[in-house]
Each structure stands twice: as structure tokens, then as C-alpha cells.
C-alpha positions as CSV (number, residue, x, y, z in Angstrom):
1,M,7.6,12.5,16.1
2,I,5.8,12.7,12.8
3,D,6.8,14.8,9.8
4,A,3.6,15.6,8.0
5,H,5.2,16.4,4.6
6,V,8.4,15.3,3.0
7,A,8.8,15.4,-0.8
8,A,9.8,12.8,-3.4
9,G,9.7,12.8,-7.2
10,D,11.5,13.7,-10.4
11,L,12.6,17.3,-10.8
12,P,15.2,18.6,-13.3
13,D,17.1,20.5,-10.6
14,L,16.8,18.0,-7.7
15,P,18.4,14.5,-7.5
16,T,15.8,11.8,-7.3
17,L,15.4,11.0,-3.6
18,G,15.1,7.2,-3.0
19,V,13.4,5.7,0.0
20,D,16.7,4.7,1.7
21,D,17.9,8.3,1.4
22,L,14.7,9.5,2.9
23,L,14.9,7.2,5.8
24,R,18.4,8.3,6.5
25,T,17.3,11.9,6.6
26,L,14.5,11.1,9.0
27,D,16.9,9.1,11.2
28,D,19.4,12.0,11.3
29,V,16.9,14.3,13.1
30,G,15.0,11.7,15.1
31,V,11.7,11.7,13.1
32,E,10.0,8.4,13.7
33,R,7.4,8.7,10.9
34,A,6.8,10.8,7.8
35,V,4.2,11.4,5.2
36,V,5.6,11.5,1.7
37,G,4.1,13.8,-0.9
38,P,4.8,13.6,-4.7
39,V,6.5,16.5,-6.6
40,G,7.6,17.2,-10.1
41,R,6.2,15.1,-12.9
42,W,4.4,12.9,-10.4
43,V,2.2,15.9,-9.5
44,A,1.9,17.5,-12.9
45,V,1.2,14.6,-15.3
46,D,2.3,11.1,-14.1
47,N,0.0,10.8,-11.1
48,E,-0.5,7.1,-11.2
49,D,3.3,6.4,-11.5
50,G,4.0,8.6,-8.5
51,N,1.1,7.2,-6.5
52,R,2.1,3.6,-7.1
53,T,5.8,4.3,-6.3
54,L,5.0,5.9,-3.0
55,A,2.5,3.1,-2.1
56,G,5.4,0.7,-2.7
57,W,7.7,2.7,-0.4
58,V,5.0,2.6,2.3
59,G,4.3,-1.0,1.8
60,A,8.0,-1.8,2.4
61,H,8.2,0.5,5.5
62,P,4.7,0.7,6.9
63,H,5.8,1.7,10.4
64,R,7.9,4.6,9.2
65,L,6.0,6.1,6.2
66,A,2.6,7.1,5.0
67,W,1.8,9.0,1.7
68,W,-0.2,11.7,0.1
69,A,-1.7,10.8,-3.2
70,T,-2.3,13.3,-6.0
71,V,-4.4,13.6,-9.1
72,N,-4.6,16.5,-11.5
73,P,-8.1,17.8,-11.7
74,W,-7.7,18.5,-15.4
75,Y,-7.9,14.7,-16.0
76,G,-11.6,15.1,-15.3
77,R,-14.2,13.5,-13.1
78,D,-13.8,9.9,-14.4
79,R,-10.1,9.6,-14.8
80,A,-9.0,11.7,-11.8
81,G,-11.7,10.2,-9.7
82,A,-10.9,6.6,-10.6
83,E,-7.2,7.1,-9.8
84,L,-7.9,8.8,-6.5
85,R,-10.2,6.0,-5.4
86,R,-7.6,3.5,-6.4
87,A,-4.9,5.4,-4.4
88,F,-7.2,5.5,-1.3
89,A,-7.8,1.8,-1.6
90,D,-4.0,1.4,-1.8
91,G,-3.6,3.2,1.5
92,A,-3.1,6.9,0.7
93,C,-3.8,9.0,3.8
94,G,-5.1,12.0,1.8
95,L,-4.9,14.1,-1.3
96,K,-2.0,16.5,-2.1
97,L,-2.7,19.4,-4.5
98,V,-0.2,21.8,-6.0
99,P,-2.3,24.3,-8.0
100,S,0.6,26.3,-9.4
101,V,2.1,23.1,-10.9
102,Q,-1.2,21.4,-11.8
103,G,-2.6,24.5,-13.6
104,F,-5.8,25.4,-11.8
105,G,-7.0,27.9,-9.3
106,L,-8.1,26.8,-5.9
107,L,-11.7,28.0,-6.5
108,S,-12.0,26.5,-9.9
109,P,-15.0,24.2,-10.5
110,L,-12.5,21.7,-11.9
111,L,-11.6,20.8,-8.4
112,E,-15.1,19.9,-7.1
113,P,-15.4,16.3,-8.5
114,V,-12.0,15.5,-6.9
115,L,-13.0,17.0,-3.6
116,D,-16.2,14.9,-3.7
117,V,-14.2,11.8,-3.8
118,V,-12.0,12.9,-0.9
119,E,-15.0,13.7,1.2
120,E,-16.6,10.3,0.4
121,H,-13.5,8.7,1.9
122,G,-13.1,11.1,4.9
123,R,-9.6,12.0,4.1
124,P,-7.7,15.4,4.5
125,V,-6.4,17.6,1.7
126,Y,-2.9,19.0,1.7
127,V,-2.6,22.1,-0.4
128,V,0.7,23.9,-1.2
129,T,0.0,27.6,-0.7
130,G,1.8,30.9,-1.1
131,V,1.9,31.0,-4.9
132,P,-0.1,33.8,-6.7
133,V,-2.5,33.6,-8.4
134,A,-3.4,30.0,-8.1
135,S,-3.0,29.1,-4.4
136,E,-3.2,31.9,-1.9
137,P,-4.1,31.4,1.8
138,L,-7.4,33.4,1.6
139,Q,-8.4,31.3,-1.4
140,L,-7.9,28.2,0.6
141,A,-9.9,29.7,3.4
142,E,-12.8,30.4,1.0
143,L,-12.6,26.8,-0.3
144,A,-12.7,25.5,3.3
145,L,-15.8,27.6,4.0
146,R,-17.5,26.1,0.9
147,R,-16.5,22.5,1.9
148,P,-17.0,22.3,5.7
149,G,-17.0,18.5,5.5
150,L,-13.3,18.4,4.5
151,R,-10.2,19.2,6.5
152,F,-7.5,21.2,4.7
153,V,-3.8,21.4,5.6
154,M,-2.3,24.8,4.5
155,G,1.0,23.5,3.1
156,R,3.9,26.0,3.7
157,S,1.4,28.2,5.5
158,G,1.4,30.8,2.8
159,R,5.1,31.2,2.5
160,T,6.7,33.2,1.1
161,D,4.5,35.7,-0.7
162,F,1.4,35.6,1.5
163,S,2.6,35.1,5.1
164,L,0.7,38.1,6.3
165,D,-2.6,36.4,5.2
166,L,-1.8,33.3,7.2
167,L,-3.6,34.0,10.4
168,P,-6.6,35.9,8.9
169,A,-7.1,32.8,6.6
170,L,-6.6,30.1,9.3
171,T,-9.0,31.7,11.7
172,T,-11.9,31.6,9.3
173,G,-12.9,28.1,10.1
174,P,-12.0,25.0,12.2
175,N,-11.3,22.8,9.2
176,L,-8.1,24.6,8.3
177,V,-4.8,23.3,9.7
178,A,-1.4,25.1,9.7
179,E,1.9,23.7,8.8
180,T,5.2,24.7,10.5
181,A,7.5,24.4,7.5
182,Y,9.2,27.7,6.5
183,N,7.8,29.5,9.5
184,G,9.9,31.0,12.3
185,A,9.6,30.2,16.0
186,A,7.6,33.4,16.9
187,L,4.9,32.6,14.3
188,I,4.7,28.9,15.5
189,T,4.2,30.3,19.0
190,R,1.4,32.5,17.7
191,L,-0.2,29.8,15.7
192,V,-0.5,27.5,18.7
193,A,-1.8,30.3,20.9
194,E,-4.6,31.3,18.4
195,L,-5.5,27.9,16.8
196,G,-4.6,25.4,19.5
197,P,-1.8,22.8,19.1
198,G,-4.2,20.4,17.5
199,R,-4.4,22.6,14.4
200,V,-0.6,22.9,13.9
201,L,1.3,20.2,12.1
202,F,5.1,19.8,12.2
203,S,6.7,19.3,8.8
204,T,10.0,19.8,7.2
205,D,9.4,19.6,3.4
206,A,12.7,17.9,3.1
207,P,14.7,17.7,0.9
208,F,13.8,21.2,-0.2
209,N,14.2,22.4,3.3
210,D,16.6,21.6,6.2
211,A,14.9,19.1,8.5
212,R,17.1,20.0,11.5
213,L,16.4,23.7,11.2
214,E,12.6,23.1,11.1
215,L,12.9,21.0,14.3
216,E,14.9,23.7,16.0
217,R,12.3,26.3,15.1
218,V,9.7,24.3,17.0
219,G,12.1,23.9,19.9
220,R,12.6,27.7,20.1
221,A,8.8,28.4,20.1
222,G,8.6,28.2,23.8
223,L,5.7,25.7,23.8
224,T,4.6,23.7,26.8
225,D,5.6,20.0,26.8
226,A,2.0,19.1,26.0
227,D,1.7,21.6,23.2
228,R,5.1,20.6,21.7
229,A,4.1,16.9,21.8
230,A,0.9,17.7,19.9
231,V,2.6,19.8,17.2
232,L,5.4,17.2,16.7
233,G,3.1,14.2,16.4
234,G,-0.3,14.2,18.1
235,S,-2.0,16.6,15.7
236,A,-0.8,14.6,12.7
237,T,-2.2,11.5,14.2
238,A,-5.6,13.2,14.7
239,V,-5.6,14.8,11.2
240,L,-4.5,11.6,9.4
241,G,-6.8,9.4,11.4
242,A,-7.1,5.7,10.9
243,T,-5.1,5.8,7.7
244,W,-2.0,6.3,9.8
């Protein structure tokens, strides 16, 4: 079982989650592997610090963890591009973007040089969606249409403000992947039926979210054994590719 996104970083209202705490959380719910994404200052300003820290966690636990790197597009083509290339060389499985925190819109030209680097390396892009006006599902759908050579994971699947836009957005193109976190069993059932299990990733977004509850939601979705196995791990392996 693979959790496609758990969070780590420094936030004023969240105790810093260390790697040992993270592994205990995964063990409690039976998650074998997880992909860690930076939050807080690691996303907003201290990208290199966060990237290097997560790389260290993964280096110490390569059979349990992978990581999403981040760069803020406002750092520009040279600085952001250089850090992203360094992070990919250090083993990052893809790029995480949080437009509402990093201060740009998903369709901003600022993002293009960063996406060029991702496409050069053949990695996926994880985008936290659901926040107006910077990161709405239909904006990500438009970006995916503009960049067909990239695969995008719709983090949080538009929750909470834009859940009704989720399916119209996801069905625009095959390079968009849904995430289960924050979505109920009925919607997970529908996502698998309309997109196929290979385009639905299980994630918990722990510690912001309850990992056991997220696993129960998948269990209540009434999926076949094969579809459940894909959602809980097979699709993540396909999306992350050789980096995992």
C-alpha cells in the first residue's frame, strides 16, 4: 500500500513532524510506502532546505519513503530551475506546487520554465487544488491541456470549495490523475468508474488528515479487489515510475 502524499514541514500551528513520527503513523494503518511533500516555509521560501531534508529522510529509509520536491516559480528560471534539477538528481519523484502559498496562479507564465524542467526529466507534478483564485480544478485541467507531455496529480481533488468541478476537470484529458484524500466513498467509486483505477491515487495528507479514515473511505467504496489494489498502490507505482 502506497500513500501518494503525506506532509512534512514547519507550520506555526502544526508541530514539526519528524521522520520517526511519520513512520509510526504509516505503521499504524499498514501503509508500506509513502511520498512526503513539503509544507509551510519549505514550500513558500526555504525550498532547498526542505528538499534537502526530505532527501535525507528518504536516504535513511529508501524502502519506505519517496519525496516530492518543490520550488517557488517566483525564484525565476535560473534559480528555481537549478534547484529543481538538483532535487531530481537527488532522487525526488516529482514536483509539488501549492499556488495559494507560493503566490502564483496555475495559468501564470511564471510556471512555464519550471514545468519545462519537469518535462525534461519525465516526472509528474502534484498540485494542491481547491483554493480560489489560484488553484482551481478547471485551471489545472486547462494547464494539463496546454502541457500534454506532463502528468498532473490533482491534490485534494478540488476539496473543499470546488468539489463539483472535479469530474468535469478530470475528464478533460488523460494526463490528469485524481487523489482520494478528503473525498468520500461514493465519489471514489465514481472516480474509478469514470477514470479507471489507474488514474486514482490513494493518499491521506497526514498529519493534516486522519490516515485511518482515508483508508476506510477506500474500503467502503465497493471496489473490486483488482481496482482496490490499483488505487492503494498500483496506480502510484505507475505514476511515479522508475523514481519509486
